[in-house]
Full PDB file with SEQRES, HELIX, SHEET, SSBOND, CRYST1, ORIGX, SCALE, CONECT and MASTER records, all heavy atoms in Angstrom:
SEQRES   1 A   40  MET TYR LYS ASP PHE GLY GLY ILE ARG ASN GLU GLU ASP          
SEQRES   2 A   40  TYR LEU ILE THR GLN ALA GLY ALA ARG LEU LEU GLY LYS          
SEQRES   3 A   40  ARG ILE PRO ARG THR VAL GLU GLU VAL GLU ALA PHE ARG          
SEQRES   4 A   40  ASP                                                          
HELIX    1 AA1 VAL A   32  ARG A   39  1                                   8    
SHEET    1 AA1 2 ASP A  13  THR A  17  0                                        
SHEET    2 AA1 2 GLY A  20  LEU A  24 -1                                        
CRYST1    1.000    1.000    1.000  90.00  90.00  90.00 P 1           1          
ORIGX1      1.000000  0.000000  0.000000        0.00000                         
ORIGX2      0.000000  1.000000  0.000000        0.00000                         
ORIGX3      0.000000  0.000000  1.000000        0.00000                         
SCALE1      1.000000  0.000000  0.000000        0.00000                         
SCALE2      0.000000  1.000000  0.000000        0.00000                         
SCALE3      0.000000  0.000000  1.000000        0.00000                         
ATOM      1  N   MET A   1      -6.817   0.181  13.589  1.00  0.00           N  
ATOM      2  CA  MET A   1      -5.609   0.479  14.341  1.00  0.00           C  
ATOM      3  C   MET A   1      -4.451  -0.336  13.754  1.00  0.00           C  
ATOM      4  O   MET A   1      -4.599  -1.483  13.405  1.00  0.00           O  
ATOM      5  CB  MET A   1      -5.827   0.160  15.817  1.00  0.00           C  
ATOM      6  CG  MET A   1      -4.597   0.416  16.651  1.00  0.00           C  
ATOM      7  SD  MET A   1      -4.923   0.325  18.411  1.00  0.00           S  
ATOM      8  CE  MET A   1      -5.256   2.022  18.689  1.00  0.00           C  
ATOM      9  N   TYR A   2      -3.279   0.265  13.680  1.00  0.00           N  
ATOM     10  CA  TYR A   2      -2.108  -0.373  13.069  1.00  0.00           C  
ATOM     11  C   TYR A   2      -1.190  -0.987  14.135  1.00  0.00           C  
ATOM     12  O   TYR A   2      -0.183  -0.404  14.487  1.00  0.00           O  
ATOM     13  CB  TYR A   2      -1.310   0.663  12.266  1.00  0.00           C  
ATOM     14  CG  TYR A   2      -2.056   1.171  11.062  1.00  0.00           C  
ATOM     15  CD1 TYR A   2      -2.651   2.414  11.054  1.00  0.00           C  
ATOM     16  CD2 TYR A   2      -2.152   0.393   9.929  1.00  0.00           C  
ATOM     17  CE1 TYR A   2      -3.324   2.883   9.944  1.00  0.00           C  
ATOM     18  CE2 TYR A   2      -2.834   0.846   8.814  1.00  0.00           C  
ATOM     19  CZ  TYR A   2      -3.406   2.085   8.834  1.00  0.00           C  
ATOM     20  OH  TYR A   2      -4.068   2.538   7.734  1.00  0.00           O  
ATOM     21  N   LYS A   3      -1.534  -2.148  14.595  1.00  0.00           N  
ATOM     22  CA  LYS A   3      -0.656  -2.854  15.525  1.00  0.00           C  
ATOM     23  C   LYS A   3       0.311  -3.711  14.738  1.00  0.00           C  
ATOM     24  O   LYS A   3      -0.076  -4.400  13.784  1.00  0.00           O  
ATOM     25  CB  LYS A   3      -1.481  -3.718  16.479  1.00  0.00           C  
ATOM     26  CG  LYS A   3      -2.306  -2.891  17.424  1.00  0.00           C  
ATOM     27  CD  LYS A   3      -3.014  -3.795  18.409  1.00  0.00           C  
ATOM     28  CE  LYS A   3      -3.828  -2.944  19.381  1.00  0.00           C  
ATOM     29  NZ  LYS A   3      -4.497  -3.755  20.355  1.00  0.00           N  
ATOM     30  N   ASP A   4       1.558  -3.713  15.145  1.00  0.00           N  
ATOM     31  CA  ASP A   4       2.592  -4.522  14.484  1.00  0.00           C  
ATOM     32  C   ASP A   4       2.640  -4.268  12.970  1.00  0.00           C  
ATOM     33  O   ASP A   4       2.784  -5.168  12.186  1.00  0.00           O  
ATOM     34  CB  ASP A   4       2.383  -6.006  14.754  1.00  0.00           C  
ATOM     35  CG  ASP A   4       2.446  -6.340  16.234  1.00  0.00           C  
ATOM     36  OD1 ASP A   4       3.278  -5.726  16.926  1.00  0.00           O  
ATOM     37  OD2 ASP A   4       1.675  -7.182  16.689  1.00  0.00           O  
ATOM     38  N   PHE A   5       2.497  -3.010  12.602  1.00  0.00           N  
ATOM     39  CA  PHE A   5       2.498  -2.647  11.183  1.00  0.00           C  
ATOM     40  C   PHE A   5       3.636  -1.666  10.961  1.00  0.00           C  
ATOM     41  O   PHE A   5       3.639  -0.571  11.493  1.00  0.00           O  
ATOM     42  CB  PHE A   5       1.159  -2.023  10.791  1.00  0.00           C  
ATOM     43  CG  PHE A   5       1.027  -1.732   9.337  1.00  0.00           C  
ATOM     44  CD1 PHE A   5       0.906  -2.755   8.419  1.00  0.00           C  
ATOM     45  CD2 PHE A   5       1.041  -0.430   8.879  1.00  0.00           C  
ATOM     46  CE1 PHE A   5       0.775  -2.484   7.077  1.00  0.00           C  
ATOM     47  CE2 PHE A   5       0.918  -0.142   7.536  1.00  0.00           C  
ATOM     48  CZ  PHE A   5       0.782  -1.177   6.639  1.00  0.00           C  
ATOM     49  N   GLY A   6       4.617  -2.056  10.141  1.00  0.00           N  
ATOM     50  CA  GLY A   6       5.802  -1.242   9.984  1.00  0.00           C  
ATOM     51  C   GLY A   6       5.721  -0.176   8.909  1.00  0.00           C  
ATOM     52  O   GLY A   6       6.623   0.633   8.771  1.00  0.00           O  
ATOM     53  N   GLY A   7       4.670  -0.150   8.116  1.00  0.00           N  
ATOM     54  CA  GLY A   7       4.541   0.866   7.088  1.00  0.00           C  
ATOM     55  C   GLY A   7       4.237   0.262   5.737  1.00  0.00           C  
ATOM     56  O   GLY A   7       4.121  -0.944   5.584  1.00  0.00           O  
ATOM     57  N   ILE A   8       4.088   1.134   4.787  1.00  0.00           N  
ATOM     58  CA  ILE A   8       3.784   0.692   3.424  1.00  0.00           C  
ATOM     59  C   ILE A   8       4.516   1.620   2.455  1.00  0.00           C  
ATOM     60  O   ILE A   8       4.681   2.814   2.730  1.00  0.00           O  
ATOM     61  CB  ILE A   8       2.252   0.696   3.169  1.00  0.00           C  
ATOM     62  CG1 ILE A   8       1.946   0.039   1.841  1.00  0.00           C  
ATOM     63  CG2 ILE A   8       1.684   2.078   3.252  1.00  0.00           C  
ATOM     64  CD1 ILE A   8       0.479  -0.274   1.649  1.00  0.00           C  
ATOM     65  N   ARG A   9       4.947   1.069   1.347  1.00  0.00           N  
ATOM     66  CA  ARG A   9       5.624   1.865   0.343  1.00  0.00           C  
ATOM     67  C   ARG A   9       4.831   1.754  -0.952  1.00  0.00           C  
ATOM     68  O   ARG A   9       4.662   0.663  -1.495  1.00  0.00           O  
ATOM     69  CB  ARG A   9       7.037   1.316   0.143  1.00  0.00           C  
ATOM     70  CG  ARG A   9       7.833   2.120  -0.844  1.00  0.00           C  
ATOM     71  CD  ARG A   9       9.244   1.593  -0.889  1.00  0.00           C  
ATOM     72  NE  ARG A   9      10.002   2.262  -1.913  1.00  0.00           N  
ATOM     73  CZ  ARG A   9      11.299   2.194  -1.998  1.00  0.00           C  
ATOM     74  NH1 ARG A   9      11.983   1.487  -1.116  1.00  0.00           N  
ATOM     75  NH2 ARG A   9      11.939   2.824  -2.937  1.00  0.00           N  
ATOM     76  N   ASN A  10       4.343   2.874  -1.429  1.00  0.00           N  
ATOM     77  CA  ASN A  10       3.554   2.905  -2.665  1.00  0.00           C  
ATOM     78  C   ASN A  10       4.429   3.381  -3.814  1.00  0.00           C  
ATOM     79  O   ASN A  10       4.995   4.450  -3.767  1.00  0.00           O  
ATOM     80  CB  ASN A  10       2.349   3.835  -2.533  1.00  0.00           C  
ATOM     81  CG  ASN A  10       1.254   3.254  -1.710  1.00  0.00           C  
ATOM     82  OD1 ASN A  10       1.222   2.059  -1.482  1.00  0.00           O  
ATOM     83  ND2 ASN A  10       0.331   4.069  -1.270  1.00  0.00           N  
ATOM     84  N   GLU A  11       4.518   2.552  -4.823  1.00  0.00           N  
ATOM     85  CA  GLU A  11       5.272   2.912  -6.013  1.00  0.00           C  
ATOM     86  C   GLU A  11       4.464   2.537  -7.237  1.00  0.00           C  
ATOM     87  O   GLU A  11       3.873   1.461  -7.289  1.00  0.00           O  
ATOM     88  CB  GLU A  11       6.617   2.188  -6.079  1.00  0.00           C  
ATOM     89  CG  GLU A  11       7.578   2.612  -4.988  1.00  0.00           C  
ATOM     90  CD  GLU A  11       8.932   1.941  -5.158  1.00  0.00           C  
ATOM     91  OE1 GLU A  11       9.206   1.401  -6.235  1.00  0.00           O  
ATOM     92  OE2 GLU A  11       9.692   1.975  -4.190  1.00  0.00           O  
ATOM     93  N   GLU A  12       4.439   3.406  -8.222  1.00  0.00           N  
ATOM     94  CA  GLU A  12       3.797   3.118  -9.486  1.00  0.00           C  
ATOM     95  C   GLU A  12       4.781   3.463 -10.595  1.00  0.00           C  
ATOM     96  O   GLU A  12       5.618   4.344 -10.442  1.00  0.00           O  
ATOM     97  CB  GLU A  12       2.507   3.948  -9.648  1.00  0.00           C  
ATOM     98  CG  GLU A  12       1.440   3.539  -8.672  1.00  0.00           C  
ATOM     99  CD  GLU A  12       0.197   4.397  -8.785  1.00  0.00           C  
ATOM    100  OE1 GLU A  12       0.287   5.598  -9.078  1.00  0.00           O  
ATOM    101  OE2 GLU A  12      -0.882   3.858  -8.557  1.00  0.00           O  
ATOM    102  N   ASP A  13       4.668   2.758 -11.712  1.00  0.00           N  
ATOM    103  CA  ASP A  13       5.538   3.013 -12.857  1.00  0.00           C  
ATOM    104  C   ASP A  13       4.715   3.660 -13.967  1.00  0.00           C  
ATOM    105  O   ASP A  13       3.609   3.237 -14.263  1.00  0.00           O  
ATOM    106  CB  ASP A  13       6.143   1.694 -13.375  1.00  0.00           C  
ATOM    107  CG  ASP A  13       7.097   1.087 -12.374  1.00  0.00           C  
ATOM    108  OD1 ASP A  13       7.895   1.834 -11.791  1.00  0.00           O  
ATOM    109  OD2 ASP A  13       7.031  -0.137 -12.171  1.00  0.00           O  
ATOM    110  N   TYR A  14       5.298   4.712 -14.562  1.00  0.00           N  
ATOM    111  CA  TYR A  14       4.637   5.437 -15.636  1.00  0.00           C  
ATOM    112  C   TYR A  14       5.541   5.450 -16.861  1.00  0.00           C  
ATOM    113  O   TYR A  14       6.763   5.544 -16.743  1.00  0.00           O  
ATOM    114  CB  TYR A  14       4.363   6.885 -15.224  1.00  0.00           C  
ATOM    115  CG  TYR A  14       3.228   7.009 -14.236  1.00  0.00           C  
ATOM    116  CD1 TYR A  14       3.451   6.900 -12.873  1.00  0.00           C  
ATOM    117  CD2 TYR A  14       1.944   7.230 -14.684  1.00  0.00           C  
ATOM    118  CE1 TYR A  14       2.424   7.014 -11.969  1.00  0.00           C  
ATOM    119  CE2 TYR A  14       0.895   7.365 -13.769  1.00  0.00           C  
ATOM    120  CZ  TYR A  14       1.138   7.246 -12.428  1.00  0.00           C  
ATOM    121  OH  TYR A  14       0.113   7.361 -11.541  1.00  0.00           O  
ATOM    122  N   LEU A  15       4.922   5.361 -18.009  1.00  0.00           N  
ATOM    123  CA  LEU A  15       5.611   5.547 -19.285  1.00  0.00           C  
ATOM    124  C   LEU A  15       5.401   7.006 -19.675  1.00  0.00           C  
ATOM    125  O   LEU A  15       4.267   7.468 -19.809  1.00  0.00           O  
ATOM    126  CB  LEU A  15       5.017   4.623 -20.356  1.00  0.00           C  
ATOM    127  CG  LEU A  15       5.534   4.836 -21.769  1.00  0.00           C  
ATOM    128  CD1 LEU A  15       7.027   4.528 -21.844  1.00  0.00           C  
ATOM    129  CD2 LEU A  15       4.740   4.003 -22.749  1.00  0.00           C  
ATOM    130  N   ILE A  16       6.476   7.762 -19.794  1.00  0.00           N  
ATOM    131  CA  ILE A  16       6.418   9.174 -20.132  1.00  0.00           C  
ATOM    132  C   ILE A  16       6.891   9.347 -21.566  1.00  0.00           C  
ATOM    133  O   ILE A  16       7.979   8.930 -21.933  1.00  0.00           O  
ATOM    134  CB  ILE A  16       7.333  10.009 -19.197  1.00  0.00           C  
ATOM    135  CG1 ILE A  16       7.065   9.690 -17.726  1.00  0.00           C  
ATOM    136  CG2 ILE A  16       7.190  11.480 -19.479  1.00  0.00           C  
ATOM    137  CD1 ILE A  16       5.687  10.046 -17.242  1.00  0.00           C  
ATOM    138  N   THR A  17       6.046   9.977 -22.388  1.00  0.00           N  
ATOM    139  CA  THR A  17       6.388  10.260 -23.777  1.00  0.00           C  
ATOM    140  C   THR A  17       6.033  11.712 -24.086  1.00  0.00           C  
ATOM    141  O   THR A  17       5.460  12.401 -23.249  1.00  0.00           O  
ATOM    142  CB  THR A  17       5.600   9.343 -24.734  1.00  0.00           C  
ATOM    143  OG1 THR A  17       4.220   9.687 -24.665  1.00  0.00           O  
ATOM    144  CG2 THR A  17       5.789   7.867 -24.415  1.00  0.00           C  
ATOM    145  N   GLN A  18       6.332  12.148 -25.281  1.00  0.00           N  
ATOM    146  CA  GLN A  18       5.973  13.511 -25.679  1.00  0.00           C  
ATOM    147  C   GLN A  18       4.452  13.680 -25.724  1.00  0.00           C  
ATOM    148  O   GLN A  18       3.950  14.787 -25.551  1.00  0.00           O  
ATOM    149  CB  GLN A  18       6.583  13.842 -27.043  1.00  0.00           C  
ATOM    150  CG  GLN A  18       8.073  14.002 -26.991  1.00  0.00           C  
ATOM    151  CD  GLN A  18       8.657  14.365 -28.340  1.00  0.00           C  
ATOM    152  OE1 GLN A  18       7.973  14.385 -29.359  1.00  0.00           O  
ATOM    153  NE2 GLN A  18       9.956  14.672 -28.342  1.00  0.00           N  
ATOM    154  N   ALA A  19       3.743  12.586 -25.936  1.00  0.00           N  
ATOM    155  CA  ALA A  19       2.281  12.660 -26.022  1.00  0.00           C  
ATOM    156  C   ALA A  19       1.617  12.649 -24.637  1.00  0.00           C  
ATOM    157  O   ALA A  19       0.427  12.900 -24.523  1.00  0.00           O  
ATOM    158  CB  ALA A  19       1.748  11.474 -26.825  1.00  0.00           C  
ATOM    159  N   GLY A  20       2.364  12.343 -23.580  1.00  0.00           N  
ATOM    160  CA  GLY A  20       1.779  12.321 -22.243  1.00  0.00           C  
ATOM    161  C   GLY A  20       2.346  11.196 -21.395  1.00  0.00           C  
ATOM    162  O   GLY A  20       3.408  10.663 -21.681  1.00  0.00           O  
ATOM    163  N   ALA A  21       1.596  10.824 -20.374  1.00  0.00           N  
ATOM    164  CA  ALA A  21       2.034   9.783 -19.447  1.00  0.00           C  
ATOM    165  C   ALA A  21       0.954   8.708 -19.333  1.00  0.00           C  
ATOM    166  O   ALA A  21      -0.228   8.986 -19.434  1.00  0.00           O  
ATOM    167  CB  ALA A  21       2.307  10.372 -18.065  1.00  0.00           C  
ATOM    168  N   ARG A  22       1.405   7.464 -19.123  1.00  0.00           N  
ATOM    169  CA  ARG A  22       0.476   6.335 -18.971  1.00  0.00           C  
ATOM    170  C   ARG A  22       0.942   5.456 -17.838  1.00  0.00           C  
ATOM    171  O   ARG A  22       2.121   5.120 -17.748  1.00  0.00           O  
ATOM    172  CB  ARG A  22       0.437   5.513 -20.258  1.00  0.00           C  
ATOM    173  CG  ARG A  22      -0.555   4.376 -20.206  1.00  0.00           C  
ATOM    174  CD  ARG A  22      -0.622   3.647 -21.509  1.00  0.00           C  
ATOM    175  NE  ARG A  22       0.659   2.998 -21.754  1.00  0.00           N  
ATOM    176  CZ  ARG A  22       0.803   1.776 -22.262  1.00  0.00           C  
ATOM    177  NH1 ARG A  22      -0.245   1.101 -22.651  1.00  0.00           N  
ATOM    178  NH2 ARG A  22       1.989   1.247 -22.431  1.00  0.00           N  
ATOM    179  N   LEU A  23       0.027   5.114 -16.953  1.00  0.00           N  
ATOM    180  CA  LEU A  23       0.327   4.219 -15.838  1.00  0.00           C  
ATOM    181  C   LEU A  23       0.558   2.820 -16.370  1.00  0.00           C  
ATOM    182  O   LEU A  23      -0.240   2.308 -17.149  1.00  0.00           O  
ATOM    183  CB  LEU A  23      -0.840   4.222 -14.831  1.00  0.00           C  
ATOM    184  CG  LEU A  23      -0.750   3.229 -13.681  1.00  0.00           C  
ATOM    185  CD1 LEU A  23       0.446   3.550 -12.771  1.00  0.00           C  
ATOM    186  CD2 LEU A  23      -2.044   3.253 -12.877  1.00  0.00           C  
ATOM    187  N   LEU A  24       1.659   2.213 -15.952  1.00  0.00           N  
ATOM    188  CA  LEU A  24       1.955   0.829 -16.324  1.00  0.00           C  
ATOM    189  C   LEU A  24       1.534  -0.065 -15.162  1.00  0.00           C  
ATOM    190  O   LEU A  24       1.986   0.112 -14.035  1.00  0.00           O  
ATOM    191  CB  LEU A  24       3.441   0.657 -16.610  1.00  0.00           C  
ATOM    192  CG  LEU A  24       4.013   1.508 -17.717  1.00  0.00           C  
ATOM    193  CD1 LEU A  24       5.520   1.308 -17.803  1.00  0.00           C  
ATOM    194  CD2 LEU A  24       3.349   1.186 -19.046  1.00  0.00           C  
ATOM    195  N   GLY A  25       0.641  -0.967 -15.401  1.00  0.00           N  
ATOM    196  CA  GLY A  25       0.153  -1.853 -14.340  1.00  0.00           C  
ATOM    197  C   GLY A  25      -1.093  -1.298 -13.693  1.00  0.00           C  
ATOM    198  O   GLY A  25      -1.712  -0.347 -14.177  1.00  0.00           O  
ATOM    199  N   LYS A  26      -1.473  -1.908 -12.583  1.00  0.00           N  
ATOM    200  CA  LYS A  26      -2.694  -1.518 -11.897  1.00  0.00           C  
ATOM    201  C   LYS A  26      -2.422  -0.389 -10.892  1.00  0.00           C  
ATOM    202  O   LYS A  26      -1.337  -0.293 -10.338  1.00  0.00           O  
ATOM    203  CB  LYS A  26      -3.262  -2.717 -11.128  1.00  0.00           C  
ATOM    204  CG  LYS A  26      -3.713  -3.837 -12.020  1.00  0.00           C  
ATOM    205  CD  LYS A  26      -4.259  -4.983 -11.191  1.00  0.00           C  
ATOM    206  CE  LYS A  26      -4.679  -6.131 -12.087  1.00  0.00           C  
ATOM    207  NZ  LYS A  26      -5.184  -7.259 -11.304  1.00  0.00           N  
ATOM    208  N   ARG A  27      -3.444   0.430 -10.684  1.00  0.00           N  
ATOM    209  CA  ARG A  27      -3.359   1.500  -9.683  1.00  0.00           C  
ATOM    210  C   ARG A  27      -3.297   0.849  -8.312  1.00  0.00           C  
ATOM    211  O   ARG A  27      -3.961  -0.139  -8.050  1.00  0.00           O  
ATOM    212  CB  ARG A  27      -4.628   2.373  -9.777  1.00  0.00           C  
ATOM    213  CG  ARG A  27      -4.583   3.548  -8.857  1.00  0.00           C  
ATOM    214  CD  ARG A  27      -5.921   4.308  -8.929  1.00  0.00           C  
ATOM    215  NE  ARG A  27      -6.009   5.245  -7.852  1.00  0.00           N  
ATOM    216  CZ  ARG A  27      -6.365   4.954  -6.619  1.00  0.00           C  
ATOM    217  NH1 ARG A  27      -6.700   3.742  -6.294  1.00  0.00           N  
ATOM    218  NH2 ARG A  27      -6.393   5.887  -5.681  1.00  0.00           N  
ATOM    219  N   ILE A  28      -2.471   1.408  -7.438  1.00  0.00           N  
ATOM    220  CA  ILE A  28      -2.329   0.852  -6.091  1.00  0.00           C  
ATOM    221  C   ILE A  28      -3.180   1.649  -5.105  1.00  0.00           C  
ATOM    222  O   ILE A  28      -3.502   2.811  -5.354  1.00  0.00           O  
ATOM    223  CB  ILE A  28      -0.845   0.835  -5.655  1.00  0.00           C  
ATOM    224  CG1 ILE A  28      -0.226   2.215  -5.766  1.00  0.00           C  
ATOM    225  CG2 ILE A  28      -0.062  -0.163  -6.461  1.00  0.00           C  
ATOM    226  CD1 ILE A  28       1.206   2.278  -5.302  1.00  0.00           C  
ATOM    227  N   PRO A  29      -3.564   1.014  -3.985  1.00  0.00           N  
ATOM    228  CA  PRO A  29      -4.393   1.709  -2.992  1.00  0.00           C  
ATOM    229  C   PRO A  29      -3.675   2.924  -2.408  1.00  0.00           C  
ATOM    230  O   PRO A  29      -2.472   2.901  -2.178  1.00  0.00           O  
ATOM    231  CB  PRO A  29      -4.603   0.668  -1.894  1.00  0.00           C  
ATOM    232  CG  PRO A  29      -4.062  -0.603  -2.394  1.00  0.00           C  
ATOM    233  CD  PRO A  29      -3.230  -0.331  -3.589  1.00  0.00           C  
ATOM    234  N   ARG A  30      -4.433   4.010  -2.168  1.00  0.00           N  
ATOM    235  CA  ARG A  30      -3.845   5.242  -1.634  1.00  0.00           C  
ATOM    236  C   ARG A  30      -4.500   5.695  -0.333  1.00  0.00           C  
ATOM    237  O   ARG A  30      -3.834   6.198   0.537  1.00  0.00           O  
ATOM    238  CB  ARG A  30      -3.959   6.362  -2.668  1.00  0.00           C  
ATOM    239  CG  ARG A  30      -3.120   6.104  -3.875  1.00  0.00           C  
ATOM    240  CD  ARG A  30      -3.288   7.247  -4.856  1.00  0.00           C  
ATOM    241  NE  ARG A  30      -2.619   6.946  -6.095  1.00  0.00           N  
ATOM    242  CZ  ARG A  30      -1.387   7.299  -6.378  1.00  0.00           C  
ATOM    243  NH1 ARG A  30      -0.685   7.979  -5.527  1.00  0.00           N  
ATOM    244  NH2 ARG A  30      -0.844   6.981  -7.524  1.00  0.00           N  
ATOM    245  N   THR A  31      -5.804   5.541  -0.238  1.00  0.00           N  
ATOM    246  CA  THR A  31      -6.483   6.018   0.963  1.00  0.00           C  
ATOM    247  C   THR A  31      -6.405   4.967   2.065  1.00  0.00           C  
ATOM    248  O   THR A  31      -6.137   3.784   1.790  1.00  0.00           O  
ATOM    249  CB  THR A  31      -7.969   6.331   0.676  1.00  0.00           C  
ATOM    250  OG1 THR A  31      -8.649   5.101   0.374  1.00  0.00           O  
ATOM    251  CG2 THR A  31      -8.126   7.328  -0.448  1.00  0.00           C  
ATOM    252  N   VAL A  32      -6.675   5.365   3.273  1.00  0.00           N  
ATOM    253  CA  VAL A  32      -6.685   4.415   4.392  1.00  0.00           C  
ATOM    254  C   VAL A  32      -7.683   3.303   4.107  1.00  0.00           C  
ATOM    255  O   VAL A  32      -7.380   2.122   4.338  1.00  0.00           O  
ATOM    256  CB  VAL A  32      -7.008   5.137   5.717  1.00  0.00           C  
ATOM    257  CG1 VAL A  32      -7.225   4.152   6.845  1.00  0.00           C  
ATOM    258  CG2 VAL A  32      -5.929   6.132   6.077  1.00  0.00           C  
ATOM    259  N   GLU A  33      -8.859   3.664   3.652  1.00  0.00           N  
ATOM    260  CA  GLU A  33      -9.885   2.663   3.373  1.00  0.00           C  
ATOM    261  C   GLU A  33      -9.460   1.681   2.298  1.00  0.00           C  
ATOM    262  O   GLU A  33      -9.691   0.476   2.423  1.00  0.00           O  
ATOM    263  CB  GLU A  33     -11.196   3.370   2.950  1.00  0.00           C  
ATOM    264  CG  GLU A  33     -11.837   4.174   4.051  1.00  0.00           C  
ATOM    265  CD  GLU A  33     -11.218   5.545   4.276  1.00  0.00           C  
ATOM    266  OE1 GLU A  33     -10.417   6.011   3.399  1.00  0.00           O  
ATOM    267  OE2 GLU A  33     -11.500   6.155   5.309  1.00  0.00           O  
ATOM    268  N   GLU A  34      -8.817   2.181   1.243  1.00  0.00           N  
ATOM    269  CA  GLU A  34      -8.348   1.280   0.172  1.00  0.00           C  
ATOM    270  C   GLU A  34      -7.248   0.340   0.670  1.00  0.00           C  
ATOM    271  O   GLU A  34      -7.227  -0.845   0.331  1.00  0.00           O  
ATOM    272  CB  GLU A  34      -7.808   2.107  -1.004  1.00  0.00           C  
ATOM    273  CG  GLU A  34      -8.872   2.847  -1.778  1.00  0.00           C  
ATOM    274  CD  GLU A  34      -8.297   3.777  -2.825  1.00  0.00           C  
ATOM    275  OE1 GLU A  34      -7.125   4.187  -2.721  1.00  0.00           O  
ATOM    276  OE2 GLU A  34      -9.043   4.097  -3.758  1.00  0.00           O  
ATOM    277  N   VAL A  35      -6.344   0.862   1.478  1.00  0.00           N  
ATOM    278  CA  VAL A  35      -5.253   0.029   2.014  1.00  0.00           C  
ATOM    279  C   VAL A  35      -5.810  -1.027   2.949  1.00  0.00           C  
ATOM    280  O   VAL A  35      -5.441  -2.198   2.872  1.00  0.00           O  
ATOM    281  CB  VAL A  35      -4.193   0.896   2.721  1.00  0.00           C  
ATOM    282  CG1 VAL A  35      -3.184   0.018   3.471  1.00  0.00           C  
ATOM    283  CG2 VAL A  35      -3.479   1.803   1.744  1.00  0.00           C  
ATOM    284  N   GLU A  36      -6.732  -0.647   3.826  1.00  0.00           N  
ATOM    285  CA  GLU A  36      -7.338  -1.608   4.740  1.00  0.00           C  
ATOM    286  C   GLU A  36      -8.064  -2.690   3.978  1.00  0.00           C  
ATOM    287  O   GLU A  36      -7.984  -3.874   4.319  1.00  0.00           O  
ATOM    288  CB  GLU A  36      -8.289  -0.908   5.706  1.00  0.00           C  
ATOM    289  CG  GLU A  36      -7.577  -0.064   6.753  1.00  0.00           C  
ATOM    290  CD  GLU A  36      -6.763  -0.892   7.726  1.00  0.00           C  
ATOM    291  OE1 GLU A  36      -7.157  -2.020   8.068  1.00  0.00           O  
ATOM    292  OE2 GLU A  36      -5.713  -0.403   8.158  1.00  0.00           O  
ATOM    293  N   ALA A  37      -8.796  -2.340   2.925  1.00  0.00           N  
ATOM    294  CA  ALA A  37      -9.517  -3.331   2.120  1.00  0.00           C  
ATOM    295  C   ALA A  37      -8.545  -4.249   1.414  1.00  0.00           C  
ATOM    296  O   ALA A  37      -8.794  -5.457   1.267  1.00  0.00           O  
ATOM    297  CB  ALA A  37     -10.407  -2.623   1.119  1.00  0.00           C  
ATOM    298  N   PHE A  38      -7.408  -3.721   0.977  1.00  0.00           N  
ATOM    299  CA  PHE A  38      -6.378  -4.503   0.268  1.00  0.00           C  
ATOM    300  C   PHE A  38      -5.731  -5.524   1.215  1.00  0.00           C  
ATOM    301  O   PHE A  38      -5.415  -6.638   0.808  1.00  0.00           O  
ATOM    302  CB  PHE A  38      -5.323  -3.546  -0.286  1.00  0.00           C  
ATOM    303  CG  PHE A  38      -4.237  -4.222  -1.056  1.00  0.00           C  
ATOM    304  CD1 PHE A  38      -4.472  -4.662  -2.353  1.00  0.00           C  
ATOM    305  CD2 PHE A  38      -2.986  -4.412  -0.508  1.00  0.00           C  
ATOM    306  CE1 PHE A  38      -3.472  -5.286  -3.083  1.00  0.00           C  
ATOM    307  CE2 PHE A  38      -1.984  -5.045  -1.245  1.00  0.00           C  
ATOM    308  CZ  PHE A  38      -2.233  -5.466  -2.519  1.00  0.00           C  
ATOM    309  N   ARG A  39      -5.559  -5.166   2.467  1.00  0.00           N  
ATOM    310  CA  ARG A  39      -4.892  -6.022   3.461  1.00  0.00           C  
ATOM    311  C   ARG A  39      -5.746  -7.216   3.852  1.00  0.00           C  
ATOM    312  O   ARG A  39      -5.215  -8.206   4.307  1.00  0.00           O  
ATOM    313  CB  ARG A  39      -4.529  -5.222   4.700  1.00  0.00           C  
ATOM    314  CG  ARG A  39      -3.443  -4.231   4.475  1.00  0.00           C  
ATOM    315  CD  ARG A  39      -3.107  -3.501   5.729  1.00  0.00           C  
ATOM    316  NE  ARG A  39      -2.889  -4.421   6.826  1.00  0.00           N  
ATOM    317  CZ  ARG A  39      -2.767  -4.102   8.093  1.00  0.00           C  
ATOM    318  NH1 ARG A  39      -2.829  -2.858   8.447  1.00  0.00           N  
ATOM    319  NH2 ARG A  39      -2.583  -5.007   9.003  1.00  0.00           N  
ATOM    320  N   ASP A  40      -7.073  -7.127   3.755  1.00  0.00           N  
ATOM    321  CA  ASP A  40      -7.960  -8.231   4.188  1.00  0.00           C  
ATOM    322  C   ASP A  40      -7.908  -9.401   3.281  1.00  0.00           C  
ATOM    323  O   ASP A  40      -7.553  -9.439   2.215  1.00  0.00           O  
ATOM    324  CB  ASP A  40      -9.398  -7.705   4.309  1.00  0.00           C  
ATOM    325  CG  ASP A  40      -9.531  -6.726   5.468  1.00  0.00           C  
ATOM    326  OD1 ASP A  40      -8.691  -6.761   6.375  1.00  0.00           O  
ATOM    327  OD2 ASP A  40     -10.477  -5.934   5.440  1.00  0.00           O  
TER     328      ASP A  40                                                      
MASTER        0    0    0    1    2    0    0    6  327    1    0    4          
END                                                                             
């Protein structure tokens, strides 16, 4: 349950080239389970 929780903003940075795209940095949590595990 999300008590006193104002929200979360997920942002990732990608390098876009003619050859494709690559994530810069680590992947951030997206699912409820991943976010909850990250918060602990």
